[in-house]
DSSP file (Angstrom, degrees, kcal/mol; ACC not computed):
  #  RESIDUE AA STRUCTURE BP1 BP2  ACC     N-H-->O    O-->H-N    N-H-->O    O-->H-N    TCO  KAPPA ALPHA  PHI   PSI    X-CA   Y-CA   Z-CA
    1    1 A X              0   0    0      0, 0.0     2,-0.3     0, 0.0     0, 0.0   0.000 360.0 360.0 360.0 120.7  153.1  134.5   83.4
    2    2 A X        -     0   0    0      1,-0.0     2,-0.5     2,-0.0     0, 0.0  -0.644 360.0-132.8 -89.1 142.3  150.2  133.9   85.8
    3    3 A X        -     0   0    0     -2,-0.3     2,-0.6     2,-0.0    -1,-0.0  -0.836  16.2-146.6 -94.7 127.5  146.8  132.9   84.6
    4    4 A X        -     0   0    0     -2,-0.5     2,-0.4     2,-0.0    -2,-0.0  -0.845  10.8-149.2 -97.7 119.3  144.0  134.9   86.2
    5    5 A X        -     0   0    0     -2,-0.6     2,-0.4     1,-0.0    -2,-0.0  -0.714   6.1-142.3 -90.0 136.1  140.8  132.9   86.7
    6    6 A X        -     0   0    0     -2,-0.4     3,-0.1     1,-0.0     2,-0.0  -0.792  24.1-113.5 -93.8 135.9  137.5  134.7   86.5
    7    7 A X        -     0   0    0     -2,-0.4     2,-0.1     1,-0.1    -1,-0.0  -0.391  39.5-103.0 -65.4 147.4  134.8  133.6   88.9
    8    8 A X        -     0   0    0      1,-0.1     2,-0.2    -2,-0.0    -1,-0.1  -0.376  35.9-110.8 -70.6 151.1  131.8  131.9   87.2
    9    9 A X        -     0   0    0      1,-0.1     2,-0.1    -3,-0.1    -1,-0.1  -0.580  31.3-111.3 -81.1 142.8  128.7  134.0   86.8
   10   10 A X        -     0   0    0     -2,-0.2    -1,-0.1     1,-0.1     3,-0.0  -0.459  40.8-102.9 -68.4 144.8  125.7  133.0   88.8
   11   11 A X        -     0   0    0     -2,-0.1     2,-0.6     1,-0.1    -1,-0.1  -0.308  37.2-100.8 -66.6 154.5  122.8  131.6   86.7
   12   12 A X        -     0   0    0     -3,-0.1     2,-0.3     1,-0.0    -1,-0.1  -0.681  43.9-157.2 -76.3 117.9  119.9  133.8   85.9
   13   13 A X        -     0   0    0     -2,-0.6     2,-0.3     1,-0.0    -3,-0.0  -0.717  21.0-106.1 -99.5 149.0  117.2  132.8   88.3
   14   14 A X        -     0   0    0     -2,-0.3     2,-0.4     1,-0.1    -1,-0.0  -0.534  35.3-127.9 -71.7 133.9  113.5  133.3   87.8
   15   15 A X        -     0   0    0     -2,-0.3     3,-0.1     1,-0.1    -1,-0.1  -0.673  24.2-112.8 -85.5 136.0  112.2  136.1   90.0
   16   16 A X        -     0   0    0     -2,-0.4    -1,-0.1     1,-0.1     4,-0.0  -0.379  38.5-102.0 -65.5 143.9  109.1  135.2   92.0
   17   17 A X    >   -     0   0    0      1,-0.1     3,-1.9     2,-0.1    -1,-0.1  -0.219  31.7-107.8 -63.4 159.4  105.9  137.1   91.1
   18   18 A X  T 3  S+     0   0    0      1,-0.3    -1,-0.1    -3,-0.1    -2,-0.1   0.811 119.6  52.0 -59.9 -32.3  104.9  140.0   93.2
   19   19 A X  T 3  S+     0   0    0      2,-0.1     2,-0.4     0, 0.0    -1,-0.3   0.337  80.1 121.0 -89.4   9.1  101.9  138.1   94.7
   20   20 A X    <   -     0   0    0     -3,-1.9     2,-0.2     4,-0.1    -4,-0.0  -0.582  44.2-177.9 -72.3 126.2  104.2  135.1   95.7
   21   21 A X     >  -     0   0    0     -2,-0.4     4,-2.0     1,-0.0     3,-0.2  -0.671  42.8 -94.4-124.8 178.5  103.9  134.6   99.4
   22   22 A X  H  > S+     0   0    0      1,-0.2     4,-2.5    -2,-0.2     5,-0.2   0.837 120.5  56.9 -61.8 -35.4  105.3  132.5  102.2
   23   23 A X  H  > S+     0   0    0      2,-0.2     4,-2.4     1,-0.2    -1,-0.2   0.915 106.9  48.7 -64.3 -42.6  102.4  130.0  102.0
   24   24 A X  H  > S+     0   0    0      1,-0.2     4,-2.4     2,-0.2    -1,-0.2   0.911 111.4  50.3 -61.8 -41.6  103.1  129.4   98.3
   25   25 A X  H  X S+     0   0    0     -4,-2.0     4,-2.5     1,-0.2    -2,-0.2   0.920 110.7  49.1 -63.1 -42.9  106.8  128.9   99.1
   26   26 A X  H  X S+     0   0    0     -4,-2.5     4,-2.4     2,-0.2    -2,-0.2   0.897 110.4  50.5 -64.7 -40.4  105.9  126.4  101.9
   27   27 A X  H  X S+     0   0    0     -4,-2.4     4,-2.1     2,-0.2    -1,-0.2   0.913 111.4  48.8 -62.8 -42.4  103.5  124.5   99.6
   28   28 A X  H  X S+     0   0    0     -4,-2.4     4,-2.3     2,-0.2    -2,-0.2   0.924 111.4  48.8 -63.4 -45.0  106.2  124.2   96.9
   29   29 A X  H  X S+     0   0    0     -4,-2.5     4,-2.6     1,-0.2    -1,-0.2   0.885 109.9  52.4 -63.5 -38.3  108.8  123.0   99.5
   30   30 A X  H  X S+     0   0    0     -4,-2.4     4,-2.5     2,-0.2    -1,-0.2   0.897 108.7  50.4 -63.7 -39.7  106.3  120.4  100.8
   31   31 A X  H  X S+     0   0    0     -4,-2.1     4,-2.5     2,-0.2    -2,-0.2   0.910 111.3  48.5 -64.3 -41.2  105.8  119.2   97.2
   32   32 A X  H  X S+     0   0    0     -4,-2.3     4,-2.8     2,-0.2     5,-0.3   0.918 110.9  50.2 -64.1 -43.1  109.6  118.9   96.7
   33   33 A X  H  X S+     0   0    0     -4,-2.6     4,-2.7     1,-0.2     5,-0.2   0.932 111.7  48.3 -60.3 -45.5  110.0  117.1  100.0
   34   34 A X  H  X S+     0   0    0     -4,-2.5     4,-2.2     2,-0.2    -2,-0.2   0.928 112.4  49.2 -59.9 -46.2  107.2  114.6   99.0
   35   35 A X  H  X S+     0   0    0     -4,-2.5     4,-1.8     1,-0.2    -2,-0.2   0.941 115.2  42.2 -59.4 -50.2  108.8  114.1   95.6
   36   36 A X  H  X S+     0   0    0     -4,-2.8     4,-2.6     1,-0.2    -1,-0.2   0.841 111.9  54.6 -72.4 -31.7  112.3  113.4   96.9
   37   37 A X  H  X S+     0   0    0     -4,-2.7     4,-2.1    -5,-0.3    -1,-0.2   0.898 107.8  51.1 -63.8 -38.8  111.0  111.3   99.8
   38   38 A X  H  < S+     0   0    0     -4,-2.2    -2,-0.2    -5,-0.2    -1,-0.2   0.888 110.8  48.3 -65.6 -37.5  109.2  109.1   97.2
   39   39 A X  H >< S+     0   0    0     -4,-1.8     3,-1.4     1,-0.2    -2,-0.2   0.927 111.8  49.3 -65.8 -43.6  112.4  108.8   95.3
   40   40 A X  H 3< S+     0   0    0     -4,-2.6     3,-0.3     1,-0.3    -2,-0.2   0.851 118.2  39.8 -63.1 -34.6  114.4  107.9   98.4
   41   41 A X  T >< S+     0   0    0     -4,-2.1     3,-2.3     1,-0.2    -1,-0.3   0.046  77.3 127.9-102.9  24.8  111.8  105.3   99.4
   42   42 A X  G X  S+     0   0    0     -3,-1.4     3,-0.9     1,-0.3    -1,-0.2   0.852  76.1  44.8 -52.2 -41.7  111.2  104.0   95.8
   43   43 A X  G 3  S+     0   0    0     -3,-0.3    -1,-0.3     1,-0.2    -2,-0.1   0.512 112.0  54.2 -83.5  -2.3  111.8  100.4   96.8
   44   44 A X  G <  S+     0   0    0     -3,-2.3    -1,-0.2    -6,-0.2    -2,-0.2   0.071  73.8 146.9-116.6  23.7  109.6  100.7   99.9
   45   45 A X    <   -     0   0    0     -3,-0.9     2,-0.4    -4,-0.1    -3,-0.1  -0.379  25.2-170.5 -66.1 133.3  106.5  102.0   98.3
   46   46 A X        -     0   0    0     -2,-0.1     2,-0.5     2,-0.0    -2,-0.1  -0.973  10.5-157.5-123.8 140.8  103.3  100.9  100.0
   47   47 A X        +     0   0    0     -2,-0.4     2,-0.4     2,-0.0     7,-0.1  -0.972  17.6 174.0-119.1 118.5   99.8  101.4   98.6
   48   48 A X        +     0   0    0     -2,-0.5     2,-0.3     5,-0.1     5,-0.0  -0.987   8.9 146.9-127.6 132.2   97.0  101.3  101.2
   49   49 A X        -     0   0    0     -2,-0.4    -2,-0.0     1,-0.1     0, 0.0  -0.955  34.4-164.8-159.9 141.6   93.4  102.0  100.6
   50   50 A X  S    S+     0   0    0     -2,-0.3     3,-0.1     3,-0.0    -1,-0.1   0.383  97.3  44.6-102.6   1.4   90.1  100.8  101.9
   51   51 A X  S    S+     0   0    0      1,-0.2     2,-0.3     2,-0.0    -2,-0.0   0.733 115.0  22.3-112.2 -33.8   88.3  102.5   98.9
   52   52 A X        -     0   0    0      1,-0.0    -1,-0.2    -4,-0.0     2,-0.1  -0.879  57.7-140.0-136.3 162.7   90.2  101.6   95.7
   53   53 A X        -     0   0    0     -2,-0.3     2,-0.3    -3,-0.1    -5,-0.1  -0.271  38.7 -88.8-101.4-164.2   92.7   99.2   94.3
   54   54 A X        -     0   0    0     -2,-0.1     2,-0.5    -7,-0.1    -1,-0.1  -0.803  25.1-146.2-108.7 154.2   95.6  100.0   92.0
   55   55 A X        -     0   0    0     -2,-0.3     2,-0.2     3,-0.0     3,-0.1  -0.979  14.6-156.7-119.6 118.7   95.6  100.1   88.2
   56   56 A X        -     0   0    0     -2,-0.5    20,-0.1     1,-0.1    21,-0.0  -0.519  40.6 -74.0 -87.9 161.7   98.8   99.0   86.5
   57   57 A X        -     0   0    0     18,-0.4    20,-2.9    -2,-0.2     2,-0.4  -0.250  48.7-135.6 -57.1 140.7   99.7  100.1   83.0
   58   58 A X  E     +a   77   0A   0     18,-0.2     2,-0.3    -3,-0.1    20,-0.2  -0.852  30.2 165.4-102.9 132.6   97.6   98.6   80.3
   59   59 A X  E     -a   78   0A   0     18,-2.5    20,-2.8    -2,-0.4    21,-0.5  -0.987  34.4-122.7-140.1 149.0   99.2   97.3   77.1
   60   60 A X     >  -     0   0    0     -2,-0.3     4,-2.8    18,-0.2     5,-0.2  -0.440  42.1-103.0 -76.0 167.6   98.1   95.0   74.2
   61   61 A X  H  > S+     0   0    0      1,-0.2     4,-2.6     2,-0.2     5,-0.2   0.904 124.7  51.7 -59.5 -40.5  100.4   92.0   73.7
   62   62 A X  H  > S+     0   0    0      2,-0.2     4,-1.1     1,-0.2    -1,-0.2   0.928 111.5  45.8 -62.0 -46.0  102.0   93.8   70.7
   63   63 A X  H  4 S+     0   0    0      2,-0.2     4,-0.5     1,-0.2     3,-0.4   0.910 112.2  52.0 -64.3 -41.6  102.7   96.9   72.7
   64   64 A X  H >< S+     0   0    0     -4,-2.8     3,-1.3     1,-0.2    -2,-0.2   0.934 110.3  47.5 -58.9 -47.5  104.1   94.8   75.6
   65   65 A X  H 3< S+     0   0    0     -4,-2.6    -1,-0.2     1,-0.3    -2,-0.2   0.700 107.5  58.2 -69.7 -18.2  106.4   92.9   73.3
   66   66 A X  T 3< S+     0   0    0     -4,-1.1    -1,-0.3    -3,-0.4    -2,-0.2   0.513  73.6 122.6 -89.2  -5.1  107.6   96.2   71.8
   67   67 A X    <   -     0   0    0     -3,-1.3     3,-0.4    -4,-0.5    -3,-0.0  -0.386  55.5-148.7 -59.5 130.4  108.8   97.6   75.1
   68   68 A X  S    S+     0   0    0      1,-0.2    -1,-0.1    -2,-0.1     2,-0.1   0.926  79.0   8.9 -73.4 -47.7  112.4   98.5   74.6
   69   69 A X  S    S-     0   0    0      2,-0.0    -1,-0.2     0, 0.0    -2,-0.0  -0.512  72.3-177.3-137.8  68.5  113.9   97.9   78.0
   70   70 A X        -     0   0    0     -3,-0.4     2,-0.4    -2,-0.1     3,-0.0  -0.327  23.8-129.2 -64.4 153.2  111.5   96.3   80.5
   71   71 A X    >   -     0   0    0      1,-0.1     3,-2.6    17,-0.0    16,-0.3  -0.825  26.8 -96.1-107.4 141.7  112.8   95.9   84.0
   72   72 A X  T 3  S+     0   0    0     -2,-0.4    16,-0.2     1,-0.3     3,-0.1  -0.334 115.0  25.1 -54.8 128.8  112.8   92.7   86.0
   73   73 A X  T 3  S+     0   0    0     14,-3.5    -1,-0.3     1,-0.3    15,-0.1   0.301  85.2 145.9  95.7  -7.7  109.7   92.8   88.2
   74   74 A X    <   -     0   0    0     -3,-2.6    13,-2.4    13,-0.3     2,-0.4  -0.420  34.0-155.2 -64.8 135.6  107.8   95.2   86.0
   75   75 A X  E     + B   0  86A   0     11,-0.2   -18,-0.4    -2,-0.1     2,-0.3  -0.941  19.7 163.8-118.2 134.8  104.1   94.5   86.0
   76   76 A X  E     - B   0  85A   0      9,-2.4     9,-2.9    -2,-0.4     2,-0.6  -0.938  36.7-119.6-139.2 163.0  101.6   95.3   83.3
   77   77 A X  E     -aB  58  84A   0    -20,-2.9   -18,-2.5    -2,-0.3     2,-0.8  -0.943  23.6-145.9-105.5 118.8   98.1   94.3   82.4
   78   78 A X  E  >> -aB  59  83A   0      5,-3.0     4,-2.0    -2,-0.6     5,-1.5  -0.748   9.4-166.5 -85.7 109.5   97.9   92.7   78.9
   79   79 A X  T  45S+     0   0    0    -20,-2.8   -19,-0.2    -2,-0.8    -1,-0.2   0.752  85.4  57.6 -71.7 -23.6   94.6   93.7   77.5
   80   80 A X  T  45S+     0   0    0    -21,-0.5    -1,-0.2     1,-0.2   -20,-0.1   0.923 120.3  28.5 -69.6 -43.6   94.8   91.1   74.7
   81   81 A X  T  45S-     0   0    0      2,-0.2    -2,-0.2    -3,-0.0    -1,-0.2   0.654  99.0-134.3 -87.6 -17.9   95.1   88.3   77.2
   82   82 A X  T  <5 +     0   0    0     -4,-2.0     2,-0.3     1,-0.3    -3,-0.2   0.911  68.6 115.5  57.4  44.4   93.2   90.0   79.9
   83   83 A X  E   <S-B   78   0A   0     -5,-1.5    -5,-3.0    14,-0.0    -1,-0.3  -0.969  72.2-108.7-139.9 152.3   96.0   88.9   82.3
   84   84 A X  E     -B   77   0A   0     11,-0.4    11,-3.0    -2,-0.3     2,-0.4  -0.578  35.6-162.0 -74.1 145.8   98.6   90.4   84.5
   85   85 A X  E     -BC  76  94A   0     -9,-2.9    -9,-2.4     9,-0.2     2,-0.4  -0.991   7.0-162.1-132.7 142.7  102.2   89.9   83.2
   86   86 A X  E     -BC  75  93A   0      7,-2.8     7,-3.2    -2,-0.4     2,-0.6  -0.978  20.0-129.4-124.7 135.2  105.5   90.2   85.0
   87   87 A X  E     - C   0  92A   0    -13,-2.4   -14,-3.5    -2,-0.4   -13,-0.3  -0.748  15.1-163.8 -85.6 124.4  108.9   90.7   83.3
   88   88 A X        -     0   0    0      3,-2.9   -16,-0.1    -2,-0.6    -1,-0.1   0.563  52.8 -94.3 -83.5  -9.8  111.3   88.1   84.8
   89   89 A X  S    S+     0   0    0      2,-0.3   -17,-0.1   -18,-0.1     3,-0.1   0.063 122.2  37.2 112.2 -21.8  114.4   89.8   83.5
   90   90 A X  S    S+     0   0    0      1,-0.4     2,-0.3     0, 0.0    -3,-0.1   0.550 124.0   5.9-130.0 -24.5  114.5   87.7   80.3
   91   91 A X  S    S-     0   0    0     -5,-0.1    -3,-2.9     2,-0.0    -1,-0.4  -0.988  74.9 -95.1-157.7 159.9  110.9   87.2   79.3
   92   92 A X  E     -C   87   0A   0     -2,-0.3     2,-0.5    -5,-0.2    -5,-0.2  -0.685  36.6-157.7 -79.7 131.2  107.3   88.2   80.1
   93   93 A X  E     -C   86   0A   0     -7,-3.2    -7,-2.8    -2,-0.4     2,-0.4  -0.943  10.1-137.2-111.7 131.3  105.5   85.7   82.4
   94   94 A X  E     -C   85   0A   0     -2,-0.5     2,-0.8    -9,-0.2    -9,-0.2  -0.740  12.3-132.3 -90.7 130.7  101.7   85.6   82.4
   95   95 A X    >   -     0   0    0    -11,-3.0     3,-0.5    -2,-0.4   -11,-0.4  -0.736  27.5-178.0 -80.4 111.8  100.0   85.3   85.7
   96   96 A X  T 3   +     0   0    0     -2,-0.8    -1,-0.1     1,-0.2   -11,-0.0   0.432  60.0  84.5 -98.5   1.0   97.6   82.5   85.0
   97   97 A X  T 3         0   0    0      1,-0.2    -1,-0.2     0, 0.0    -2,-0.0   0.481 360.0 360.0 -84.8   0.5   95.7   82.3   88.3
   98   98 A X    <         0   0    0     -3,-0.5    -1,-0.2   -14,-0.1    -2,-0.1   0.382 360.0 360.0-116.6 360.0   93.3   85.1   87.4
């Protein structure tokens, strides 16, 4: 007795609206390219600006200590201490030179 396999059904895809045009499609594809390029270059991120600095996430000491799975190298600004803190992989280290 042979088993007959049925091909899987294609998923139901959302149909583009009637006013959807080639420019919208190109903008969407550019956004996807940017997103995936950023993922691919995650460890090579550079921030350059002559106008602004960066703002790292702000936490109170209590919130910082409650983080479930901080990652080694993670940087936060502790608003209770008014200091930058870096997670070493085992503990939070306070940057004391500022």
